[in-house]
N, C-alpha and C positions, 0 to 999 in steps of 0.2 A: 686369403686362406680360408678353407671351409673348416669349421669346428663343429663337432657333434658331441652333445652331452647325453649320456644314457638316461632313459626315463626311469621313473620309480619302479616300474615293472621290469627289472633288469633281465629277467629270464626271456623276455620277448624282444628286447632291444628295438623299440619302435621309435621312429623319428618322423617329423614333418619336414618335407622339402617343398617349400612354396605351398601350393594347394594340394600336393600329393602327400600321402602318408605311406611310408616305407618301413617294412619290418626286416631286421637282420636277425635271424634266429640263432646264430652262433658267431664265433670270432671270424671265421672265414667269410661269412656273409657280411659282417661289418666292413671288412677290407673291400669286398666287392661293392658295397654301398658307397664307400668313399670314392672308389674308382668311377662309379656311375656319376656321382655328383661332379667330379673333376671334369668328366667328358661332356657334361651338359650345361652346368651353371657355375661360373667361376667368380671368385671375389665376393661371395655373399656368405654370411653366417646364418645358420638356420637353428631354430630352437627345437628341442625335443618335445614329443607328446607321447601319450600312451593310448593312441587310437589304433583300431584294427586297420590293416594295410593291404593294398592290392599287390600283385606280383611285381618284381623288379624288372624294369626295362633292361634289355641286353645292351652291353657295351658295343661300340663299333668294332667291326672285325679288324684284327691286326695279324699280319703275316710276319713271323719271326724265323730267321734262319738260325739253326742250332749248329755251331761249328764244333764238331766232336774232335777232341784232342786225345782221346783214349776211349776205352769202353770197359764194361764189366768183364773180368776174366771169365774164360769159358766154364770153369767149374762152379761159378756163381750165378750163371744166367738162368738156370731153371728156377732157382729160388728168388733172385732179385730182378730178373729181366735185364734190360740194357739202359744206357744213359738216356736215350731218347724217351723211353718209357717213364723213367724217373722224373725227368723234367716235364714231360707232358702231363703226368698225373698231378705233379705239384703245382704247375701253372694253371691247369684246368680247375683246380680246387679254389683258386682265388680269382681267375679271369677266364671263363669258359669261352670267350670270344677271341682268345689269342691262340693261334695255331702255330705249330712248330714244323719246320722242314729241316731234316738233318743232312749234314754234309760231313763226310769222313775226312776232315782236314788233316788228320794224322796219316792219311794215305794220299795226300796231295789234292784232295777234291775240295774245291771252293766254288762259291757262286761266280757267275760270269762278271758281275758288276755289283757294287754296293746297293744300287737301286732295285735289285731283284726282290728285296724284302723291306718291310717297314723298319726293321731293326734286327739286331743279332745278339745271341748269347754265346759266349765262348766257354767251353767246359774245362774241367780240371784234367790233369794228366799225371802219369807217373814220371814223365820226362821233366827236365828242367829247361827253362826258357833260354838258358845260355849253353845248352848242349848243341853239338854240331850235328843236327839231324836235318835231312833235306827238306822236310815239310814245314819247318819253322820259319825260315826267311820269307817264303811266299805268304804265310799267314800274317806275319808282321807287316808286310807291304799291304795286305788287304786291310788290316786295321788302320793303317795310315791313309789308305784310299777312302775308307768309310769316314775318317775324321775330316778329310778334305771335302768329301761330298755331303757332309753334315747328316750322316746316317748314324743313329744311336747304336751303342753297343754296351752290353753288360758282361763282365768277365768274372768267372767263378774260379777261385784258387789259382791254378796255372793260368787261366784266362785273365784274371785280375793282374797277375804278375806280368803277363805278356803285354797287356795294354800299356802298363807303366813303362816297360822295357822298350816298347816300340815307339813311344812318343817322347823319349828323352829322359826317362827316369832310369832307375837301376834296380835289378833283382839279383840277389846273391844267396849262397848257402848261409843260413843263419847260425851264429854262435850259440843260440839258445837251443839248438838241436830240434828234435822232432816235436811238433805239436800234434797230439793225437787224443781224440775223445770229444768232449763238449767243453768249449771255452766260453767265457763271458766277455763281452766287449762293451765298453762305455760309449754311448752316443755323444759325440763332441760337437756336432753341428746338426741343425734341423732345418733344411731347406723346405720350401713349400710343398714339394712332391713327397717328402718323407713324412707321411701322416702318422705320427706316433706321439703319445704322451709318455712313453717309457724312457727311462734314463739309460737302459742297457738292454742287451739281448744275449741269448745263448744259441750257439750254433755248433754243429759237428765240424771238426777240423781234422785234416790229414795233410801235413806238409812239413818240410824241413827247409824250404827256401822262402824268402820274404822280400818284399819291396823295401828297399832301404833309402831310395831317393825318389821323390815325386817329380813327374813332368811339370813343366812350367804351366801355371794356371790351375793345377789340381790342388785339392785340400783334403784334409782328413775328416771323414764322417764318423768313424768309430775307431777305438783304440783300446789296447790293454798293455800291460807290462811285457808280456811275451811277444806280442806282435803289434807294434805301435801303429802300423798302417793296415788295420783290420778291414776298413772300408774307406774307399777313396772315390773322388769324382771331380770333374770339372764343372758340375752342376748344369751341363749343357748337353754334351754328346756321349760322355764315357762314365761308366760306373764300374768299380772293382770291389769285389767282396772276397776276402781270404777264405772264409768258411764255406761249407757245403749245404745250402738249404735243400738240395735235392736228395741228400743222403739221409737214410734212417739210422737210428741207433744200432739196429741189427746189422746193417751193412758196414758200419764203421767197426763193429766188433769182428765181423768176418775179415775185413782188411787188416785189422790188428793181428788176428790170428795168423794170417798169411805172412805177415812181416814180423812175427814175434822174435825170430832170431836176429833180424836186422835191427830192430829198434831196441832190443834188450829186454830182459825180464822185468826190470824195475819199471820201465816206460810202459810195458804191456799191462802190468798190474795196475798202474796209475790210470791207464786208459779205461780199463774195466770199471774202476771206481768212479771215474768221471761220467761214464755212461750210465752207471747205476744211480748216481746221485743228482743227475740233471736231466732236463727235457730240452730238446732242440726246438727253437721257435721258428721252424721252417716256413710255416704259412705266412707269418708276419713278414719275414725277409723276402719271400717270393712275391708278396704283395708290394713291397717296395720296388722290386725289380720291375714288376708290371707297371707300377705308377711312373717310374722313371722312363720306361720305354714308350709310355703313352703321352707323357707331358709334351706341351708345345715348345 
């Protein structure tokens, strides 16, 4: 595992990697730095220095298929764009060498074969994985095909639930009701690709379904009382995250307003309080997604 200790000049985040000196100017750049190290030199620990540094070498190109299971409602697109734009902006901020190609899975459009891309991200959806919708069974079979072909996938919210549901786990409507706003989850496992010293993280959540049983070979990476399986993986091919690292606080508030009558006034006001009192650590979590999709 690579470990990086910040130098005394913390505002510049300068590190020595072998004979090269690399500067990470902010948190996103630190994530990119870790990704660069993982893709070039593994199994070595490097000491930090406070030296001036040259530019960061680019990561190898990665082609990722984005399997859209929904999209931004029409009345929100002028303000928020679409799901592809949200994911592309978020991923590019931590891994500019990872490109996304979108497929409207919710309209039955899927890649011809798993090997068409280096990996896949499955988005969230207003649908439930157990609904009788014509596009869900083919997507579940594509997940199983990727698993057999050893092509990595990361699922977000609905995508997280669908990965579990497709591979022998179970998703159902939760007795806990709606999760809306920004929730904290405790990190319960820290595999080598999950480069973090944090014990927890905060993320936007919008869901009323939850994974209740894991597929064989999966384990919990993050948990809380409301959602015990907040992040799951087999540490090899599949990663599931219940929260939304692609969503901003403003987008969550917009969706809460749209569902105000559905979720009830008490939950709506609780959502606004959670959004006001917390920050979503989207860049950190998208960095984990990138690291997982890049790991050998």
